[in-house]
C-alpha positions in Angstrom: 67.2 -21.7 155.3 69.6 -23.5 157.6 68.2 -23.8 161.1 70.0 -22.2 164.0 72.5 -24.2 165.9 72.2 -26.4 167.9 69.4 -28.2 166.1 66.3 -28.0 168.3 64.7 -31.3 169.4 60.9 -31.3 169.2 59.4 -31.3 172.7 57.0 -34.2 172.2 56.3 -37.2 174.6 58.5 -40.1 173.5 55.5 -42.2 172.6 54.4 -39.7 170.0 57.8 -38.8 168.4 57.5 -41.4 165.7 54.2 -40.0 164.4 54.1 -36.4 165.2 57.4 -35.0 164.1 56.8 -31.9 161.9 57.7 -32.1 158.2 61.4 -32.6 158.0 63.5 -29.5 157.2 66.0 -29.9 154.4 69.6 -29.5 155.7 71.9 -29.3 152.7 75.1 -29.1 154.8 75.5 -30.6 158.3 76.5 -28.0 160.8 79.0 -29.1 163.5 77.7 -28.0 166.9 78.3 -29.0 170.5 75.4 -31.5 170.0 76.3 -32.8 166.6 77.4 -36.2 168.0 73.8 -36.9 168.9 72.7 -37.3 165.3 73.9 -39.2 162.3 73.4 -37.0 159.2 73.0 -39.9 156.8 70.5 -37.8 154.8 69.6 -34.1 154.4 66.6 -34.7 156.7 66.1 -35.1 160.4 66.7 -38.8 161.2 63.7 -39.7 163.3 65.2 -42.9 164.7 68.2 -41.0 165.9 66.0 -38.5 167.7 63.9 -41.2 169.2 66.9 -43.2 170.3 68.5 -40.1 171.9 65.4 -39.2 173.8 64.9 -42.7 175.0 68.5 -43.0 176.2 68.6 -39.7 178.0 65.2 -39.9 179.6 64.7 -43.6 180.3 68.0 -45.1 181.4 68.2 -45.7 185.1 69.8 -48.2 187.5 67.2 -50.4 189.1 67.8 -52.6 192.1 66.4 -56.2 192.0 66.4 -58.6 194.9 65.7 -62.4 194.7 65.2 -64.5 197.9 64.1 -68.0 198.5 62.3 -67.4 201.8 61.6 -71.1 202.6 58.1 -70.2 203.8 57.1 -66.6 203.8 55.0 -66.8 206.9 57.9 -68.3 208.8 60.3 -65.8 207.4 58.1 -62.8 208.5 58.5 -64.1 212.0 62.3 -64.0 211.5 62.7 -60.4 210.3 61.5 -60.5 206.7 60.0 -57.0 206.9 63.2 -55.5 208.4 65.2 -56.9 205.5 62.6 -55.9 203.0 62.6 -52.3 204.2 66.4 -52.1 204.5 67.1 -53.4 201.0 64.5 -51.0 199.5 64.6 -52.7 196.1 62.7 -51.6 193.0 61.6 -55.2 192.6 61.5 -58.1 195.0 61.2 -61.7 193.7 60.5 -64.5 196.2 60.6 -68.2 195.9 59.2 -71.0 198.1 56.5 -68.8 199.5 54.6 -71.9 200.6 51.2 -70.2 200.8 48.1 -69.1 199.0 47.6 -65.3 198.7 44.6 -65.3 201.0 46.6 -66.9 203.8 48.6 -63.7 204.4 47.9 -59.9 204.5 51.2 -58.2 203.5 51.1 -54.4 203.6 53.7 -53.2 201.2 52.9 -49.5 200.4 54.2 -48.5 196.9 54.5 -52.1 195.6 52.3 -54.1 193.3 52.0 -57.7 194.3 51.8 -60.8 192.1 51.6 -64.3 193.4 51.8 -67.8 191.8 50.9 -70.5 194.3 51.1 -74.3 193.9 48.0 -76.3 193.7 49.3 -78.3 196.6 48.9 -76.0 199.7 52.0 -75.1 201.7 54.4 -76.1 198.8 56.6 -74.2 196.4 55.2 -70.8 195.1 56.7 -67.6 193.8 55.9 -63.9 194.2 57.0 -60.5 192.7 56.6 -57.2 194.5 57.4 -54.3 192.3 57.3 -50.5 192.5 56.7 -50.1 188.8 53.5 -51.7 187.5 54.3 -54.2 184.6 52.5 -53.9 181.3 51.4 -57.5 181.8 52.1 -60.5 184.0 51.8 -64.2 183.2 52.0 -67.3 185.4 53.8 -70.5 184.5 55.1 -71.8 181.2 51.7 -72.4 179.6 52.4 -76.2 179.9 50.1 -78.0 182.2 52.7 -80.5 183.3 54.9 -77.6 184.6 52.3 -75.2 185.9 51.0 -77.0 189.0 53.6 -75.9 191.5 53.6 -72.1 191.1 57.2 -72.0 190.0 57.3 -69.1 187.5 56.1 -65.5 187.1 56.9 -63.4 184.0 56.5 -59.6 184.2 56.7 -57.5 181.0 58.2 -54.1 181.8 58.3 -52.9 178.2 62.0 -52.6 177.9 62.6 -56.2 179.3 61.0 -59.3 180.8 61.6 -60.2 184.4 61.2 -63.9 185.3 61.0 -65.1 188.9 61.7 -68.8 189.0 61.9 -71.6 191.5 63.5 -74.5 189.6 62.4 -78.0 190.7 64.8 -79.9 193.0 66.0 -83.2 191.7 65.5 -84.6 195.2 67.3 -87.2 197.3 68.4 -90.1 195.2 67.8 -88.0 192.1 64.2 -89.2 192.1 63.0 -86.2 190.1 66.0 -85.7 187.8 64.2 -86.8 184.7 61.4 -84.3 185.4 64.0 -81.7 186.1 65.6 -82.2 182.7 62.1 -81.8 181.0 61.6 -78.6 182.9 65.0 -77.2 182.0 64.4 -77.8 178.3 61.0 -76.1 178.5 62.5 -73.1 180.3 65.3 -72.7 177.8 62.9 -72.7 174.9 60.6 -70.2 176.8 63.5 -67.9 177.6 65.0 -67.9 174.1 61.6 -67.1 172.6 61.2 -64.1 175.0 64.8 -63.0 174.4 64.1 -62.8 170.7 61.6 -60.0 171.5 63.5 -58.0 174.2 66.1 -58.6 176.9 65.3 -61.1 179.7 66.2 -61.1 183.4 65.8 -64.5 185.1 66.2 -64.6 188.8 65.5 -67.2 191.5 66.5 -70.4 193.2 67.7 -72.4 190.2 68.8 -75.3 192.3 72.2 -75.8 190.8 75.8 -74.9 191.7 77.2 -74.4 188.2 80.9 -74.6 188.8 83.3 -76.0 191.5 83.8 -72.5 192.7 80.1 -72.3 193.5 80.1 -75.0 196.2 82.1 -75.6 199.3 82.7 -79.3 198.8 82.5 -80.1 195.1 84.1 -83.6 195.3 81.8 -85.0 198.0 78.7 -83.5 196.4 79.3 -84.7 192.8 76.2 -86.6 191.6 74.1 -85.2 194.4 71.0 -83.2 193.6 72.0 -79.7 192.5 75.5 -80.7 191.4 75.0 -83.5 188.9 76.7 -83.3 185.5 73.2 -83.2 184.0 72.0 -80.2 185.9 75.3 -78.3 185.5 75.3 -79.1 181.8 71.8 -77.6 181.4 73.0 -74.4 183.1 76.0 -74.3 180.7 73.6 -74.7 177.7 71.3 -71.9 179.0 74.2 -69.5 179.3 75.5 -70.5 175.9 72.0 -69.6 174.5 72.6 -66.0 175.2 72.5 -65.3 178.9 75.0 -64.1 181.4 75.5 -65.1 185.1 75.6 -61.5 186.6 77.5 -62.5 189.7 80.2 -64.3 187.9 80.3 -61.6 185.2 81.5 -59.1 187.9 83.2 -61.5 190.3 84.6 -64.3 188.1 87.1 -65.6 190.7 85.4 -64.9 194.0 85.4 -67.9 196.3 83.3 -68.7 199.4 80.3 -66.8 197.9 77.2 -68.8 198.7 73.5 -68.2 198.9 72.3 -71.5 200.5 73.4 -73.4 203.6 72.1 -76.6 205.1 70.5 -76.3 208.6 72.7 -79.2 209.7 76.2 -79.2 211.3 76.2 -75.4 211.7 76.9 -75.1 207.9 76.1 -71.5 207.8 78.3 -70.5 210.7 81.2 -72.4 208.9 80.1 -71.0 205.5 79.9 -74.5 204.0 77.4 -73.5 201.3 76.2 -73.5 197.7 75.6 -70.7 195.3 72.3 -71.7 193.7 70.4 -68.4 193.6 71.0 -66.3 190.4 70.3 -63.4 188.3 70.8 -64.3 184.6 70.7 -61.4 182.1 70.4 -61.5 178.4 74.0 -61.2 177.2 73.1 -58.2 175.0 72.6 -56.4 178.3 75.7 -57.7 180.2 77.3 -54.3 180.0 74.3 -52.9 181.8 75.1 -54.9 184.9 76.3 -52.4 187.4 76.3 -54.5 190.6 75.8 -58.1 191.7 76.0 -59.1 195.4 75.0 -61.8 197.9 73.6 -60.6 201.2 74.9 -63.5 203.4 74.4 -61.4 206.5 70.6 -61.4 206.2 69.0 -64.3 208.0 65.4 -65.6 208.1 65.8 -68.5 205.7 68.3 -71.2 204.7 68.9 -69.0 201.6 70.0 -65.3 201.7 68.9 -62.6 199.3 70.9 -61.9 196.1 71.0 -58.6 194.3 71.3 -57.2 190.8 71.8 -53.6 190.0 71.0 -53.1 186.3 70.9 -50.0 184.1 67.8 -50.3 181.9 
């Protein structure tokens, strides 16, 4: 007997659909209904993958708000209004860089958020943190390479549908004293990210310490060959994007000028908006159409960086 139209969808939890569907009912002739477009009648049986995909799309797709902020010392930033900004932004996930503390050095009351910290061995230096409303399936710290895992520069959270990476890329420093190490880090990060992206989409956020294009820096000519704007650093960013990642801000705002996320404390650079865009959200290119918003909160003070935002459907 041909079932009544529209075809009923079994009312099972998504995680059990694959295994607990009832015995398929033969359907000798597909029946056009208002819901026919939800299924591909490639056989005379219920297509379990189509049912699962439909349920997943309809019940799981939502737009999440991510914030990334280099706070240049969280304890100092708290004294400059961090909590006001945190509450006003009300993000689903907050990623911080340059926290400059060990977790026991601060008591941060964030109701509704899970906290994850990665601190440098050297106290008062570097460090990252993730505060998230949704508890990840798992969290890992660092790249798994001893050379790169002494400064608390990376946290990876697995949210099931995607990986979220909070990163504080090493600065090449004055005189490019650390450029060689920086290149080694960049290569390791690219390998790590492409490996993760082979499993599921990746979101990388943080202070990546590079202004990628001339449009991303107020004075490109005078800063050429300075740390953060060398050909080597910019080339590594180009290579990373070519490996399957999208700069979310430039994806939505390809020609926007004077959009910066860091300003020197000298010569009233922030007042004059003489800055650099070095804070990013990179998204696996397979998800670039899921990017619904990308913004820079240059009005929020408290650090020499400002928060950057990604709104992503996932």
